[in-house]
N, CA, C and O atoms as a GROMACS GRO file, in nm:
protein
  560
    1MET      N    1  11.692   1.499  21.700
    1MET     CA    2  11.807   1.536  21.718
    1MET      C    3  11.855   1.393  21.765
    1MET      O    4  11.774   1.313  21.813
    2ALA      N    5  11.998   1.360  21.748
    2ALA     CA    6  12.044   1.267  21.753
    2ALA      C    7  12.093   1.232  21.885
    2ALA      O    8  12.158   1.304  21.960
    3THR      N    9  12.045   1.085  21.910
    3THR     CA   10  12.085   1.014  22.073
    3THR      C   11  12.220   0.947  22.073
    3THR      O   12  12.264   0.902  21.967
    4PHE      N   13  12.284   0.939  22.178
    4PHE     CA   14  12.396   0.880  22.180
    4PHE      C   15  12.397   0.712  22.269
    4PHE      O   16  12.379   0.687  22.388
    5THR      N   17  12.417   0.645  22.183
    5THR     CA   18  12.395   0.509  22.206
    5THR      C   19  12.546   0.418  22.257
    5THR      O   20  12.624   0.372  22.173
    6ARG      N   21  12.564   0.405  22.384
    6ARG     CA   22  12.712   0.358  22.443
    6ARG      C   23  12.716   0.196  22.364
    6ARG      O   24  12.617   0.124  22.373
    7MET      N   25  12.819   0.158  22.303
    7MET     CA   26  12.817   0.052  22.260
    7MET      C   27  12.897  -0.024  22.334
    7MET      O   28  12.969   0.042  22.409
    8ARG      N   29  12.911  -0.152  22.342
    8ARG     CA   30  12.922  -0.280  22.443
    8ARG      C   31  13.000  -0.389  22.356
    8ARG      O   32  12.964  -0.443  22.251
    9VAL      N   33  13.100  -0.402  22.420
    9VAL     CA   34  13.228  -0.480  22.376
    9VAL      C   35  13.178  -0.645  22.384
    9VAL      O   36  13.208  -0.702  22.489
   10ALA      N   37  13.115  -0.712  22.297
   10ALA     CA   38  13.110  -0.816  22.319
   10ALA      C   39  13.186  -0.939  22.381
   10ALA      O   40  13.302  -0.953  22.340
   11ALA      N   41  13.159  -0.994  22.434
   11ALA     CA   42  13.227  -1.122  22.486
   11ALA      C   43  13.327  -1.213  22.420
   11ALA      O   44  13.310  -1.278  22.317
   12GLU      N   45  13.416  -1.207  22.482
   12GLU     CA   46  13.499  -1.292  22.366
   12GLU      C   47  13.485  -1.405  22.381
   12GLU      O   48  13.481  -1.452  22.494
   13LYS      N   49  13.474  -1.484  22.266
   13LYS     CA   50  13.441  -1.634  22.253
   13LYS      C   51  13.572  -1.724  22.241
   13LYS      O   52  13.665  -1.687  22.170
   14PRO      N   53  13.576  -1.819  22.298
   14PRO     CA   54  13.680  -1.905  22.275
   14PRO      C   55  13.656  -1.972  22.140
   14PRO      O   56  13.546  -1.994  22.089
   15CYS      N   57  13.812  -2.007  22.075
   15CYS     CA   58  13.838  -2.006  21.941
   15CYS      C   59  13.774  -2.130  21.879
   15CYS      O   60  13.836  -2.235  21.896
   16ALA      N   61  13.671  -2.133  21.815
   16ALA     CA   62  13.622  -2.258  21.753
   16ALA      C   63  13.652  -2.344  21.670
   16ALA      O   64  13.594  -2.444  21.628
   17LEU      N   65  13.807  -2.268  21.636
   17LEU     CA   66  13.885  -2.395  21.569
   17LEU      C   67  13.977  -2.466  21.626
   17LEU      O   68  14.089  -2.427  21.657
   18GLY      N   69  13.926  -2.588  21.643
   18GLY     CA   70  14.036  -2.658  21.738
   18GLY      C   71  14.075  -2.792  21.643
   18GLY      O   72  14.023  -2.822  21.536
   19TYR      N   73  14.195  -2.871  21.723
   19TYR     CA   74  14.257  -2.940  21.656
   19TYR      C   75  14.165  -3.077  21.702
   19TYR      O   76  14.101  -3.070  21.806
   20PRO      N   77  14.161  -3.213  21.611
   20PRO     CA   78  14.076  -3.331  21.642
   20PRO      C   79  14.192  -3.379  21.785
   20PRO      O   80  14.161  -3.458  21.874
   21SER      N   81  14.307  -3.316  21.773
   21SER     CA   82  14.348  -3.399  21.946
   21SER      C   83  14.327  -3.300  22.030
   21SER      O   84  14.425  -3.276  22.101
   22ASP      N   85  14.266  -3.257  22.042
   22ASP     CA   86  14.188  -3.146  22.161
   22ASP      C   87  14.123  -3.243  22.267
   22ASP      O   88  14.093  -3.359  22.239
   23LEU      N   89  14.106  -3.190  22.383
   23LEU     CA   90  14.040  -3.312  22.465
   23LEU      C   91  13.872  -3.235  22.463
   23LEU      O   92  13.836  -3.118  22.450
   24THR      N   93  13.809  -3.346  22.481
   24THR     CA   94  13.654  -3.328  22.471
   24THR      C   95  13.625  -3.251  22.626
   24THR      O   96  13.715  -3.254  22.710
   25ASP      N   97  13.528  -3.201  22.650
   25ASP     CA   98  13.515  -3.140  22.795
   25ASP      C   99  13.467  -3.277  22.904
   25ASP      O  100  13.477  -3.266  23.026
   26ALA      N  101  13.427  -3.373  22.855
   26ALA     CA  102  13.419  -3.511  22.944
   26ALA      C  103  13.553  -3.575  22.980
   26ALA      O  104  13.555  -3.657  23.072
   27GLN      N  105  13.668  -3.543  22.914
   27GLN     CA  106  13.777  -3.577  22.893
   27GLN      C  107  13.858  -3.465  22.982
   27GLN      O  108  13.937  -3.495  23.072
   28TRP      N  109  13.832  -3.362  22.951
   28TRP     CA  110  13.924  -3.266  23.099
   28TRP      C  111  13.841  -3.263  23.204
   28TRP      O  112  13.903  -3.223  23.302
   29GLU      N  113  13.705  -3.293  23.236
   29GLU     CA  114  13.650  -3.334  23.344
   29GLU      C  115  13.725  -3.451  23.400
   29GLU      O  116  13.734  -3.455  23.523
   30ARG      N  117  13.774  -3.535  23.338
   30ARG     CA  118  13.832  -3.658  23.439
   30ARG      C  119  13.958  -3.618  23.476
   30ARG      O  120  14.004  -3.654  23.584
   31LEU      N  121  14.041  -3.524  23.376
   31LEU     CA  122  14.202  -3.516  23.425
   31LEU      C  123  14.214  -3.386  23.500
   31LEU      O  124  14.327  -3.355  23.538
   32THR      N  125  14.118  -3.308  23.526
   32THR     CA  126  14.120  -3.190  23.615
   32THR      C  127  14.192  -3.207  23.745
   32THR      O  128  14.288  -3.138  23.781
   33PRO      N  129  14.133  -3.314  23.817
   33PRO     CA  130  14.178  -3.335  23.968
   33PRO      C  131  14.322  -3.380  23.932
   33PRO      O  132  14.404  -3.308  23.989
   34LEU      N  133  14.375  -3.469  23.862
   34LEU     CA  134  14.499  -3.508  23.848
   34LEU      C  135  14.563  -3.391  23.796
   34LEU      O  136  14.681  -3.401  23.827
   35LEU      N  137  14.543  -3.287  23.732
   35LEU     CA  138  14.616  -3.178  23.679
   35LEU      C  139  14.665  -3.037  23.739
   35LEU      O  140  14.762  -2.961  23.728
   36GLU      N  141  14.545  -3.045  23.808
   36GLU     CA  142  14.546  -2.892  23.875
   36GLU      C  143  14.625  -2.905  24.016
   36GLU      O  144  14.601  -2.982  24.110
   37GLU      N  145  14.694  -2.838  24.007
   37GLU     CA  146  14.831  -2.793  24.096
   37GLU      C  147  14.750  -2.753  24.230
   37GLU      O  148  14.639  -2.700  24.223
   38ALA      N  149  14.800  -2.776  24.326
   38ALA     CA  150  14.785  -2.768  24.463
   38ALA      C  151  14.808  -2.594  24.486
   38ALA      O  152  14.892  -2.531  24.422
   39PRO      N  153  14.730  -2.539  24.574
   39PRO     CA  154  14.745  -2.376  24.559
   39PRO      C  155  14.905  -2.305  24.626
   39PRO      O  156  14.939  -2.307  24.745
   40ARG      N  157  14.962  -2.262  24.543
   40ARG     CA  158  15.097  -2.205  24.588
   40ARG      C  159  15.170  -2.091  24.723
   40ARG      O  160  15.183  -1.969  24.715
   41VAL      N  161  15.199  -2.161  24.811
   41VAL     CA  162  15.202  -2.115  24.945
   41VAL      C  163  15.354  -2.035  24.900
   41VAL      O  164  15.422  -2.095  24.817
   42GLY      N  165  15.394  -1.933  24.943
   42GLY     CA  166  15.526  -1.844  24.919
   42GLY      C  167  15.564  -1.769  24.811
   42GLY      O  168  15.478  -1.734  24.730
   43PRO      N  169  15.645  -1.747  24.801
   43PRO     CA  170  15.741  -1.691  24.702
   43PRO      C  171  15.688  -1.740  24.541
   43PRO      O  172  15.674  -1.862  24.530
   44GLY      N  173  15.661  -1.666  24.429
   44GLY     CA  174  15.660  -1.734  24.301
   44GLY      C  175  15.503  -1.666  24.193
   44GLY      O  176  15.390  -1.627  24.220
   45ARG      N  177  15.568  -1.679  24.094
   45ARG     CA  178  15.452  -1.604  24.025
   45ARG      C  179  15.318  -1.703  24.040
   45ARG      O  180  15.331  -1.823  24.066
   46PRO      N  181  15.219  -1.653  24.024
   46PRO     CA  182  15.063  -1.753  24.001
   46PRO      C  183  15.109  -1.790  23.843
   46PRO      O  184  15.191  -1.739  23.767
   47ARG      N  185  15.031  -1.888  23.832
   47ARG     CA  186  15.012  -1.955  23.696
   47ARG      C  187  14.917  -1.898  23.611
   47ARG      O  188  14.799  -1.900  23.644
   48ARG      N  189  14.962  -1.839  23.486
   48ARG     CA  190  14.890  -1.773  23.393
   48ARG      C  191  14.841  -1.852  23.259
   48ARG      O  192  14.790  -1.793  23.164
   49VAL      N  193  14.863  -1.989  23.262
   49VAL     CA  194  14.885  -2.066  23.137
   49VAL      C  195  14.741  -2.185  23.206
   49VAL      O  196  14.735  -2.249  23.310
   50ALA      N  197  14.658  -2.173  23.108
   50ALA     CA  198  14.569  -2.296  23.081
   50ALA      C  199  14.572  -2.392  23.087
   50ALA      O  200  14.529  -2.438  22.981
   51LEU      N  201  14.621  -2.526  23.203
   51LEU     CA  202  14.651  -2.660  23.168
   51LEU      C  203  14.609  -2.707  23.076
   51LEU      O  204  14.679  -2.776  23.001
   52ARG      N  205  14.476  -2.682  23.054
   52ARG     CA  206  14.381  -2.745  22.936
   52ARG      C  207  14.456  -2.751  22.808
   52ARG      O  208  14.476  -2.852  22.740
   53ALA      N  209  14.501  -2.609  22.780
   53ALA     CA  210  14.559  -2.553  22.647
   53ALA      C  211  14.761  -2.651  22.651
   53ALA      O  212  14.826  -2.714  22.567
   54VAL      N  213  14.782  -2.618  22.769
   54VAL     CA  214  14.935  -2.728  22.791
   54VAL      C  215  14.879  -2.848  22.714
   54VAL      O  216  14.896  -2.877  22.596
   55PHE      N  217  14.809  -2.911  22.811
   55PHE     CA  218  14.786  -3.060  22.773
   55PHE      C  219  14.752  -3.097  22.600
   55PHE      O  220  14.810  -3.180  22.530
   56ASN      N  221  14.625  -2.994  22.557
   56ASN     CA  222  14.582  -2.992  22.441
   56ASN      C  223  14.731  -3.008  22.326
   56ASN      O  224  14.732  -3.085  22.230
   57ALA      N  225  14.860  -2.905  22.371
   57ALA     CA  226  14.956  -2.903  22.304
   57ALA      C  227  15.026  -3.033  22.318
   57ALA      O  228  15.060  -3.093  22.216
   58LEU      N  229  15.050  -3.082  22.437
   58LEU     CA  230  15.108  -3.190  22.421
   58LEU      C  231  15.024  -3.316  22.371
   58LEU      O  232  15.092  -3.414  22.339
   59LEU      N  233  14.900  -3.324  22.361
   59LEU     CA  234  14.820  -3.410  22.264
   59LEU      C  235  14.847  -3.366  22.100
   59LEU      O  236  14.836  -3.459  22.020
   60TYR      N  237  14.875  -3.254  22.052
   60TYR     CA  238  14.918  -3.239  21.943
   60TYR      C  239  15.060  -3.276  21.908
   60TYR      O  240  15.092  -3.319  21.797
   61LEU      N  241  15.132  -3.259  21.994
   61LEU     CA  242  15.282  -3.299  21.962
   61LEU      C  243  15.278  -3.451  21.938
   61LEU      O  244  15.332  -3.510  21.845
   62LYS      N  245  15.201  -3.509  22.042
   62LYS     CA  246  15.212  -3.684  22.026
   62LYS      C  247  15.138  -3.696  21.899
   62LYS      O  248  15.213  -3.757  21.822
   63GLN      N  249  15.040  -3.670  21.845
   63GLN     CA  250  14.944  -3.669  21.746
   63GLN      C  251  15.028  -3.656  21.615
   63GLN      O  252  15.004  -3.739  21.528
   64THR      N  253  15.117  -3.567  21.593
   64THR     CA  254  15.121  -3.499  21.468
   64THR      C  255  15.262  -3.523  21.458
   64THR      O  256  15.302  -3.519  21.341
   65GLY      N  257  15.361  -3.549  21.556
   65GLY     CA  258  15.510  -3.570  21.562
   65GLY      C  259  15.564  -3.470  21.514
   65GLY      O  260  15.672  -3.484  21.456
   66CYS      N  261  15.505  -3.345  21.525
   66CYS     CA  262  15.634  -3.245  21.484
   66CYS      C  263  15.707  -3.195  21.619
   66CYS      O  264  15.680  -3.220  21.736
   67GLY      N  265  15.790  -3.130  21.572
   67GLY     CA  266  15.902  -3.064  21.660
   67GLY      C  267  15.867  -2.986  21.780
   67GLY      O  268  15.744  -2.981  21.786
   68TRP      N  269  15.918  -2.928  21.868
   68TRP     CA  270  15.860  -2.877  21.955
   68TRP      C  271  15.856  -2.711  21.918
   68TRP      O  272  15.783  -2.630  21.975
   69ARG      N  273  15.978  -2.672  21.778
   69ARG     CA  274  15.965  -2.569  21.722
   69ARG      C  275  15.847  -2.530  21.675
   69ARG      O  276  15.801  -2.419  21.703
   70TYR      N  277  15.775  -2.630  21.585
   70TYR     CA  278  15.671  -2.619  21.507
   70TYR      C  279  15.549  -2.598  21.531
   70TYR      O  280  15.464  -2.573  21.445
   71LEU      N  281  15.519  -2.609  21.719
   71LEU     CA  282  15.378  -2.587  21.787
   71LEU      C  283  15.338  -2.451  21.754
   71LEU      O  284  15.402  -2.349  21.776
   72PRO      N  285  15.213  -2.464  21.691
   72PRO     CA  286  15.134  -2.382  21.659
   72PRO      C  287  15.119  -2.286  21.752
   72PRO      O  288  15.104  -2.312  21.871
   73HIS      N  289  15.122  -2.172  21.707
   73HIS     CA  290  15.077  -2.040  21.761
   73HIS      C  291  14.946  -2.030  21.888
   73HIS      O  292  14.949  -1.960  21.989
   74GLU      N  293  14.847  -2.115  21.845
   74GLU     CA  294  14.734  -2.100  21.927
   74GLU      C  295  14.747  -2.175  22.069
   74GLU      O  296  14.662  -2.170  22.157
   75PHE      N  297  14.905  -2.267  22.078
   75PHE     CA  298  14.910  -2.298  22.205
   75PHE      C  299  14.958  -2.216  22.292
   75PHE      O  300  14.939  -2.101  22.254
   76PRO      N  301  15.025  -2.224  22.415
   76PRO     CA  302  15.117  -2.213  22.469
   76PRO      C  303  15.252  -2.179  22.424
   76PRO      O  304  15.303  -2.248  22.335
   77PRO      N  305  15.321  -2.074  22.479
   77PRO     CA  306  15.444  -2.078  22.430
   77PRO      C  307  15.518  -2.248  22.464
   77PRO      O  308  15.502  -2.327  22.556
   78ARG      N  309  15.600  -2.252  22.345
   78ARG     CA  310  15.704  -2.418  22.374
   78ARG      C  311  15.767  -2.421  22.485
   78ARG      O  312  15.763  -2.532  22.540
   79SER      N  313  15.828  -2.336  22.542
   79SER     CA  314  15.919  -2.313  22.689
   79SER      C  315  15.817  -2.358  22.779
   79SER      O  316  15.866  -2.435  22.861
   80THR      N  317  15.646  -2.332  22.804
   80THR     CA  318  15.590  -2.359  22.884
   80THR      C  319  15.557  -2.506  22.896
   80THR      O  320  15.583  -2.579  22.991
   81VAL      N  321  15.478  -2.544  22.753
   81VAL     CA  322  15.479  -2.654  22.732
   81VAL      C  323  15.562  -2.767  22.764
   81VAL      O  324  15.524  -2.874  22.813
   82HIS      N  325  15.689  -2.730  22.728
   82HIS     CA  326  15.810  -2.831  22.763
   82HIS      C  327  15.847  -2.836  22.904
   82HIS      O  328  15.930  -2.915  22.948
   83TYR      N  329  15.784  -2.750  22.973
   83TYR     CA  330  15.826  -2.719  23.143
   83TYR      C  331  15.747  -2.797  23.184
   83TYR      O  332  15.787  -2.843  23.291
   84TYR      N  333  15.615  -2.852  23.141
   84TYR     CA  334  15.491  -2.887  23.210
   84TYR      C  335  15.532  -3.002  23.177
   84TYR      O  336  15.578  -3.061  23.275
   85PHE      N  337  15.538  -3.084  23.048
   85PHE     CA  338  15.610  -3.211  23.018
   85PHE      C  339  15.714  -3.280  23.079
   85PHE      O  340  15.715  -3.401  23.101
   86HIS      N  341  15.828  -3.176  23.113
   86HIS     CA  342  15.946  -3.218  23.192
   86HIS      C  343  15.834  -3.244  23.320
   86HIS      O  344  15.792  -3.354  23.354
   87GLN      N  345  15.803  -3.125  23.374
   87GLN     CA  346  15.737  -3.193  23.518
   87GLN      C  347  15.651  -3.301  23.537
   87GLN      O  348  15.676  -3.388  23.620
   88TRP      N  349  15.545  -3.303  23.464
   88TRP     CA  350  15.450  -3.398  23.463
   88TRP      C  351  15.510  -3.561  23.435
   88TRP      O  352  15.478  -3.662  23.499
   89THR      N  353  15.586  -3.554  23.342
   89THR     CA  354  15.695  -3.680  23.307
   89THR      C  355  15.758  -3.718  23.452
   89THR      O  356  15.730  -3.827  23.502
   90ALA      N  357  15.826  -3.644  23.505
   90ALA     CA  358  15.905  -3.659  23.613
   90ALA      C  359  15.833  -3.726  23.721
   90ALA      O  360  15.873  -3.827  23.780
   91ASP      N  361  15.734  -3.671  23.740
   91ASP     CA  362  15.653  -3.726  23.869
   91ASP      C  363  15.522  -3.781  23.856
   91ASP      O  364  15.436  -3.770  23.944
   92GLY      N  365  15.502  -3.851  23.728
   92GLY     CA  366  15.473  -3.946  23.679
   92GLY      C  367  15.311  -3.927  23.669
   92GLY      O  368  15.235  -4.015  23.709
   93THR      N  369  15.261  -3.789  23.606
   93THR     CA  370  15.162  -3.701  23.592
   93THR      C  371  15.082  -3.752  23.509
   93THR      O  372  14.973  -3.808  23.516
   94LEU      N  373  15.172  -3.719  23.410
   94LEU     CA  374  15.159  -3.758  23.233
   94LEU      C  375  15.084  -3.885  23.171
   94LEU      O  376  14.983  -3.896  23.101
   95PRO      N  377  15.214  -4.015  23.250
   95PRO     CA  378  15.145  -4.147  23.225
   95PRO      C  379  14.999  -4.157  23.286
   95PRO      O  380  14.918  -4.212  23.212
   96ALA      N  381  14.951  -4.114  23.410
   96ALA     CA  382  14.886  -4.148  23.481
   96ALA      C  383  14.745  -4.098  23.404
   96ALA      O  384  14.641  -4.164  23.394
   97ALA      N  385  14.767  -3.987  23.363
   97ALA     CA  386  14.645  -3.911  23.254
   97ALA      C  387  14.627  -3.996  23.135
   97ALA      O  388  14.521  -4.043  23.094
   98MET      N  389  14.720  -4.006  23.095
   98MET     CA  390  14.706  -4.107  22.957
   98MET      C  391  14.640  -4.256  22.998
   98MET      O  392  14.542  -4.306  22.942
   99ASP      N  393  14.705  -4.307  23.092
   99ASP     CA  394  14.613  -4.396  23.160
   99ASP      C  395  14.451  -4.385  23.204
   99ASP      O  396  14.367  -4.475  23.212
  100ARG      N  397  14.442  -4.278  23.222
  100ARG     CA  398  14.278  -4.237  23.281
  100ARG      C  399  14.188  -4.249  23.143
  100ARG      O  400  14.095  -4.327  23.120
  101LEU      N  401  14.247  -4.143  23.055
  101LEU     CA  402  14.217  -4.145  22.928
  101LEU      C  403  14.174  -4.279  22.864
  101LEU      O  404  14.060  -4.306  22.826
  102ARG      N  405  14.312  -4.380  22.857
  102ARG     CA  406  14.251  -4.506  22.796
  102ARG      C  407  14.171  -4.605  22.858
  102ARG      O  408  14.131  -4.709  22.806
  103GLU      N  409  14.146  -4.558  22.994
  103GLU     CA  410  14.029  -4.686  23.074
  103GLU      C  411  13.944  -4.634  23.047
  103GLU      O  412  13.850  -4.712  23.032
  104ALA      N  413  13.904  -4.478  23.021
  104ALA     CA  414  13.750  -4.445  22.984
  104ALA      C  415  13.730  -4.472  22.864
  104ALA      O  416  13.615  -4.498  22.829
  105THR      N  417  13.836  -4.473  22.770
  105THR     CA  418  13.783  -4.507  22.631
  105THR      C  419  13.728  -4.651  22.626
  105THR      O  420  13.612  -4.680  22.596
  106ARG      N  421  13.836  -4.745  22.664
  106ARG     CA  422  13.809  -4.872  22.717
  106ARG      C  423  13.685  -4.921  22.784
  106ARG      O  424  13.628  -5.027  22.756
  107ARG      N  425  13.644  -4.826  22.884
  107ARG     CA  426  13.525  -4.896  22.919
  107ARG      C  427  13.424  -4.846  22.822
  107ARG      O  428  13.328  -4.920  22.801
  108ARG      N  429  13.429  -4.736  22.762
  108ARG     CA  430  13.313  -4.673  22.654
  108ARG      C  431  13.266  -4.745  22.567
  108ARG      O  432  13.163  -4.736  22.501
  109GLN      N  433  13.369  -4.839  22.570
  109GLN     CA  434  13.406  -4.959  22.426
  109GLN      C  435  13.310  -5.107  22.450
  109GLN      O  436  13.270  -5.190  22.369
  110GLY      N  437  13.291  -5.095  22.615
  110GLY     CA  438  13.289  -5.208  22.626
  110GLY      C  439  13.396  -5.281  22.690
  110GLY      O  440  13.344  -5.318  22.796
  111ARG      N  441  13.499  -5.319  22.688
  111ARG     CA  442  13.589  -5.376  22.740
  111ARG      C  443  13.640  -5.380  22.837
  111ARG      O  444  13.582  -5.319  22.928
  112ALA      N  445  13.786  -5.459  22.877
  112ALA     CA  446  13.838  -5.413  23.012
  112ALA      C  447  13.949  -5.325  23.029
  112ALA      O  448  14.039  -5.304  22.949
  113GLU      N  449  13.929  -5.268  23.162
  113GLU     CA  450  14.009  -5.146  23.122
  113GLU      C  451  14.152  -5.150  23.102
  113GLU      O  452  14.211  -5.071  23.028
  114PRO      N  453  14.217  -5.253  23.176
  114PRO     CA  454  14.354  -5.286  23.160
  114PRO      C  455  14.362  -5.379  23.007
  114PRO      O  456  14.292  -5.474  22.973
  115PRO      N  457  14.466  -5.318  22.939
  115PRO     CA  458  14.461  -5.395  22.809
  115PRO      C  459  14.491  -5.500  22.865
  115PRO      O  460  14.537  -5.515  22.978
  116THR      N  461  14.458  -5.598  22.764
  116THR     CA  462  14.466  -5.754  22.812
  116THR      C  463  14.553  -5.847  22.711
  116THR      O  464  14.575  -5.966  22.730
  117ALA      N  465  14.610  -5.752  22.576
  117ALA     CA  466  14.693  -5.796  22.495
  117ALA      C  467  14.826  -5.687  22.447
  117ALA      O  468  14.834  -5.569  22.481
  118ALA      N  469  14.921  -5.757  22.365
  118ALA     CA  470  14.980  -5.673  22.328
  118ALA      C  471  15.051  -5.738  22.200
  118ALA      O  472  15.075  -5.856  22.174
  119ILE      N  473  15.078  -5.610  22.123
  119ILE     CA  474  15.166  -5.694  22.015
  119ILE      C  475  15.338  -5.678  21.968
  119ILE      O  476  15.388  -5.570  21.935
  120ILE      N  477  15.391  -5.773  21.971
  120ILE     CA  478  15.532  -5.747  21.972
  120ILE      C  479  15.611  -5.786  21.821
  120ILE      O  480  15.620  -5.892  21.759
  121ASP      N  481  15.657  -5.665  21.798
  121ASP     CA  482  15.708  -5.660  21.676
  121ASP      C  483  15.860  -5.722  21.622
  121ASP      O  484  15.944  -5.633  21.614
  122SER      N  485  15.908  -5.858  21.584
  122SER     CA  486  16.022  -5.858  21.585
  122SER      C  487  16.049  -5.930  21.460
  122SER      O  488  15.968  -5.999  21.399
  123GLN      N  489  16.219  -5.896  21.415
  123GLN     CA  490  16.255  -5.970  21.293
  123GLN      C  491  16.393  -6.014  21.297
  123GLN      O  492  16.498  -5.974  21.346
  124THR      N  493  16.339  -6.146  21.203
  124THR     CA  494  16.457  -6.226  21.179
  124THR      C  495  16.575  -6.195  21.069
  124THR      O  496  16.549  -6.165  20.953
  125VAL      N  497  16.719  -6.206  21.126
  125VAL     CA  498  16.830  -6.131  21.036
  125VAL      C  499  16.925  -6.260  21.032
  125VAL      O  500  16.937  -6.358  21.106
  126LYS      N  501  16.990  -6.216  20.912
  126LYS     CA  502  17.065  -6.375  20.944
  126LYS      C  503  17.236  -6.274  20.958
  126LYS      O  504  17.280  -6.166  20.918
  127SER      N  505  17.272  -6.366  21.023
  127SER     CA  506  17.379  -6.330  21.090
  127SER      C  507  17.509  -6.312  20.999
  127SER      O  508  17.527  -6.381  20.898
  128ALA      N  509  17.588  -6.224  21.037
  128ALA     CA  510  17.730  -6.176  20.923
  128ALA      C  511  17.875  -6.250  20.993
  128ALA      O  512  17.888  -6.292  21.107
  129GLY      N  513  17.966  -6.249  20.890
  129GLY     CA  514  18.103  -6.262  20.971
  129GLY      C  515  18.150  -6.393  21.004
  129GLY      O  516  18.156  -6.486  20.924
  130VAL      N  517  18.180  -6.398  21.120
  130VAL     CA  518  18.234  -6.535  21.167
  130VAL      C  519  18.129  -6.598  21.205
  130VAL      O  520  18.153  -6.716  21.230
  131THR      N  521  17.978  -6.554  21.225
  131THR     CA  522  17.899  -6.640  21.286
  131THR      C  523  17.842  -6.714  21.153
  131THR      O  524  17.761  -6.802  21.179
  132ALA      N  525  17.868  -6.697  21.027
  132ALA     CA  526  17.796  -6.732  20.905
  132ALA      C  527  17.783  -6.827  20.909
  132ALA      O  528  17.680  -6.846  20.844
  133GLU      N  529  17.841  -6.978  20.966
  133GLU     CA  530  17.828  -7.092  20.983
  133GLU      C  531  17.671  -7.130  21.056
  133GLU      O  532  17.601  -7.223  21.016
  134VAL      N  533  17.633  -7.041  21.166
  134VAL     CA  534  17.520  -7.058  21.256
  134VAL      C  535  17.379  -7.086  21.145
  134VAL      O  536  17.300  -7.180  21.137
  135GLY      N  537  17.392  -6.954  21.067
  135GLY     CA  538  17.246  -6.950  20.978
  135GLY      C  539  17.178  -6.815  21.042
  135GLY      O  540  17.225  -6.704  21.072
  136TRP      N  541  17.045  -6.874  21.052
  136TRP     CA  542  16.939  -6.749  21.085
  136TRP      C  543  16.937  -6.724  21.212
  136TRP      O  544  16.973  -6.817  21.284
  137ASP      N  545  16.905  -6.619  21.264
  137ASP     CA  546  16.927  -6.600  21.416
  137ASP      C  547  16.766  -6.592  21.480
  137ASP      O  548  16.693  -6.497  21.507
  138GLY      N  549  16.754  -6.721  21.490
  138GLY     CA  550  16.599  -6.760  21.562
  138GLY      C  551  16.609  -6.676  21.694
  138GLY      O  552  16.500  -6.633  21.730
  139GLY      N  553  16.693  -6.649  21.759
  139GLY     CA  554  16.692  -6.606  21.915
  139GLY      C  555  16.623  -6.411  21.944
  139GLY      O  556  16.625  -6.330  22.036
  140LYS      N  557  16.586  -6.416  21.845
  140LYS     CA  558  16.533  -6.265  21.820
  140LYS      C  559  16.402  -6.250  21.862
  140LYS      O  560  16.345  -6.141  21.850
   0.00000   0.00000   0.00000
């Protein structure tokens, strides 16, 4: 006689196919206190989107240079990502998060946390028209 064995649904595993721009677990641990919002009191919907996925989408946009409409479907909707981009840029969270990541990378490389040098690109162009007698514009 055949016996019935109840089938169990396997736990869903996170997608292992990430992007090179995705945060590592150590980077996410460093950014979590900065990105987590205070618990909402009062009316409004609770957040349903993972902030790590939003930040990974912003890093993907930065690295690839693609437009908002070309954001892959693995990320939250572009309107949600754009909302957080606007909010984090306005309140200074996004620059602070990028500073934390840069400082950790520099510390790991044994360098000073704040950058000590900068590259300034300039070009000298020949002036035209009325100022032709002056010559090369060295004031740039």
